N, C-alpha and C positions, 0 to 999 in steps of 0.2 A: 418603294412602291410595292414590292412583293414580300416585304419583311413579315415573317410569321404567318404567311398565307399558304394554303394548298394550291399547287399549280398542276397543270397538265401539259405535257409536251407530246406532240404527235410526230412519230417517225422513229426509225430504227437504224439510221445511218450515222456517220461520223458527226455531222453538224448537230443532230438532235442529241446525241450522247454528250458532246462537248458543252452544249448550252445547258443541258440538264445538270451536269457536274458543276458548272459555273453557278447556276441558280441555287444549288444546295447551300451556298453561303448565306442566302437570304430567306429561303422558303422553309416552312416547317415540314412539308411533305410534298414530294413530286411524284405524280403518276405519269408513266410513259405508255402511250398507246402505240403498240406495234402491230401492223396489219398482218404480219406473218407469224409463224411459230418460232422465228429466230430473228435476231438482230443482224444487220449487215454492216455494222460499225466494225472498226478494227478490233482485233482481239484485246489489245491493251485497254481501249476505251470500254469495251464490253466488261472486262474484268473489274474495272473501276466502278462501273454502274452496278453490276451484280453484287458487289461487296459493300455498297453504301447503304447505311441503315435508314436513310430518309427517302429512298427511292423504291417505288412499287412498279413493277412492270406488268402490264395487262396485255397478254398475247392475243393475237387474232382479233383485234378490236379496230374499229374505224369510226370516225365522227359522222353522224348522219343528221345532226341538228344542233342548234344552240338554244340556250335558255337565256333570253335577254333580261336585263334589269333597266331601271330608269337611266342610270349613268354608266353602267358597265355590263360586262358579260357575267351572268350569274352562274352558268354551268353548261354542260354539254350533254347531248344525248348520243350514246355510243351503241354500236351493234357488235355483237360477237359473231364473227364470220363463220364459226363452226356450228353454233346452235341457232343463229339468226335471232336471238333474243336481244332486246334493247334494254338499256338501263340509263339512269340519270347520274 
């Protein structure tokens, strides 16, 4: 289902980090949205996430809306908590 697609994971704790690492087997690129300027996952999981080439971490971001499609979710609207700018 996720093979060769870009995905976004929301969260910075252990579960988000674990699922992100699992999904790297299938996804071409994963964005992690972390609401703070640091992750709260265990140090081991953080190191694995930080050192993976297919993971991009977006700090100080949160989801403020979704972009629907006919049959699936097309994208997200996210806000930078520091600058209050939104992006798709």
